[in-house]
ROZA-321661 format. One record per residue (C-alpha): residue in three letters; residue number from 0; chain; x, y, z. Coordinates in nm, 4 decimals. Example, Ala and Ser with C-alpha at 12.3 -4.5 7.8 and 13.67 -1.06 7.14 Angstrom:
// residues 2
ATOM  residu  num  chaine      east     north        up
ATOM     ala    0       A    1.2300   -0.4500    0.7800
ATOM     ser    1       A    1.3670   -0.1060    0.7140
***
This chain:
// residues 83
ATOM  residu  num  chaine      east     north        up
ATOM     unk    0       A   -3.4278   -4.3988   -2.9514
ATOM     unk    1       A   -3.3346   -4.7637   -3.0372
ATOM     unk    2       A   -3.4435   -4.7173   -3.3992
ATOM     unk    3       A   -3.3453   -4.3476   -3.4701
ATOM     unk    4       A   -3.0823   -4.1151   -3.3225
ATOM     unk    5       A   -3.1568   -3.7768   -3.1901
ATOM     unk    6       A   -2.9243   -3.4793   -3.1181
ATOM     unk    7       A   -3.1448   -3.3561   -2.8323
ATOM     unk    8       A   -3.3974   -3.5499   -2.6185
ATOM     unk    9       A   -3.6339   -3.3600   -2.3738
ATOM     unk   10       A   -3.7849   -3.5780   -2.1043
ATOM     unk   11       A   -3.9901   -3.5412   -1.7965
ATOM     unk   12       A   -3.8898   -3.7376   -1.4825
ATOM     unk   13       A   -4.2419   -3.8503   -1.4059
ATOM     unk   14       A   -4.4381   -4.0066   -1.6878
ATOM     unk   15       A   -4.7068   -4.2539   -1.7103
ATOM     unk   16       A   -4.5662   -4.6097   -1.7918
ATOM     unk   17       A   -4.2032   -4.5049   -1.7834
ATOM     unk   18       A   -3.9360   -4.3295   -1.5682
ATOM     unk   19       A   -3.7558   -4.0275   -1.6992
ATOM     unk   20       A   -3.4309   -4.1223   -1.5094
ATOM     unk   21       A   -3.4339   -4.4725   -1.6670
ATOM     unk   22       A   -3.5006   -4.3115   -2.0067
ATOM     unk   23       A   -3.1979   -4.0782   -1.9592
ATOM     unk   24       A   -2.9748   -4.3700   -1.8663
ATOM     unk   25       A   -3.0910   -4.5644   -2.1730
ATOM     unk   26       A   -3.0556   -4.2759   -2.4086
ATOM     unk   27       A   -2.6914   -4.2229   -2.2891
ATOM     unk   28       A   -2.6249   -4.5884   -2.3103
ATOM     unk   29       A   -2.7361   -4.6088   -2.6707
ATOM     unk   30       A   -2.6201   -4.2715   -2.7868
ATOM     unk   31       A   -2.3759   -4.1029   -2.5570
ATOM     unk   32       A   -2.3445   -3.7899   -2.7600
ATOM     unk   33       A   -2.7220   -3.7215   -2.7520
ATOM     unk   34       A   -2.7941   -3.4207   -2.5210
ATOM     unk   35       A   -3.0699   -3.5024   -2.2814
ATOM     unk   36       A   -3.2684   -3.2156   -2.1225
ATOM     unk   37       A   -3.4587   -3.3252   -1.8003
ATOM     unk   38       A   -3.7748   -3.1432   -1.6844
ATOM     unk   39       A   -3.9734   -3.1983   -1.3751
ATOM     unk   40       A   -4.2296   -3.0591   -1.1482
ATOM     unk   41       A   -4.0682   -3.2510   -0.8516
ATOM     unk   42       A   -3.7160   -3.0820   -0.8581
ATOM     unk   43       A   -3.4806   -3.1516   -0.5761
ATOM     unk   44       A   -3.1167   -3.1207   -0.5295
ATOM     unk   45       A   -3.0784   -3.4914   -0.5242
ATOM     unk   46       A   -3.2766   -3.5516   -0.8539
ATOM     unk   47       A   -3.0774   -3.2764   -1.0276
ATOM     unk   48       A   -2.7482   -3.4282   -0.9028
ATOM     unk   49       A   -2.8668   -3.7777   -1.0150
ATOM     unk   50       A   -2.9628   -3.6395   -1.3643
ATOM     unk   51       A   -2.6227   -3.4875   -1.4087
ATOM     unk   52       A   -2.4411   -3.8028   -1.2866
ATOM     unk   53       A   -2.6346   -4.0006   -1.5424
ATOM     unk   54       A   -2.5315   -3.7580   -1.8220
ATOM     unk   55       A   -2.8090   -3.4968   -1.8489
ATOM     unk   56       A   -2.7230   -3.1834   -2.0374
ATOM     unk   57       A   -2.9311   -2.9728   -1.8174
ATOM     unk   58       A   -3.2138   -2.9917   -1.5654
ATOM     unk   59       A   -3.5227   -2.7581   -1.5773
ATOM     unk   60       A   -3.7729   -2.7267   -1.3018
ATOM     unk   61       A   -4.1403   -2.6735   -1.3693
ATOM     unk   62       A   -4.3028   -2.4442   -1.4078
ATOM     unk   63       A   -4.0734   -2.2848   -1.6518
ATOM     unk   64       A   -4.1033   -2.0151   -1.9134
ATOM     unk   65       A   -4.0899   -2.1218   -2.2849
ATOM     unk   66       A   -3.7916   -1.8905   -2.3094
ATOM     unk   67       A   -3.6030   -2.0868   -2.0503
ATOM     unk   68       A   -3.6461   -2.4203   -2.2368
ATOM     unk   69       A   -3.5599   -2.2574   -2.5728
ATOM     unk   70       A   -3.2329   -2.1147   -2.4124
ATOM     unk   71       A   -3.1436   -2.4656   -2.3006
ATOM     unk   72       A   -3.2131   -2.6089   -2.6418
ATOM     unk   73       A   -2.9987   -2.3378   -2.7994
ATOM     unk   74       A   -2.7106   -2.4165   -2.5733
ATOM     unk   75       A   -2.7368   -2.7890   -2.6532
ATOM     unk   76       A   -2.7426   -2.6874   -3.0299
ATOM     unk   77       A   -2.4297   -2.4728   -2.9893
ATOM     unk   78       A   -2.2541   -2.7696   -2.8167
ATOM     unk   79       A   -2.3458   -2.9964   -3.1091
ATOM     unk   80       A   -2.2235   -2.7551   -3.3597
ATOM     unk   81       A   -1.8757   -2.7469   -3.1701
ATOM     unk   82       A   -1.8262   -3.1255   -3.1985
***
């Protein structure tokens, strides 16, 4: 993310070696217009709220259907086209 810009980033909250919430904050710091979609198997109201406070485009709880994530990505793409 520091070397290349992305329109959309999908990140998990729990990853080996890094934290998705920290990644979300870093992406928004470097590229505020990047749409970040957070996924997690540990969804709580608090983690969702924190994600949105840090600038997440959307928050998707696992397990999810492929169509759900495709829909969120389509919504992010539509937002990008409007800018």
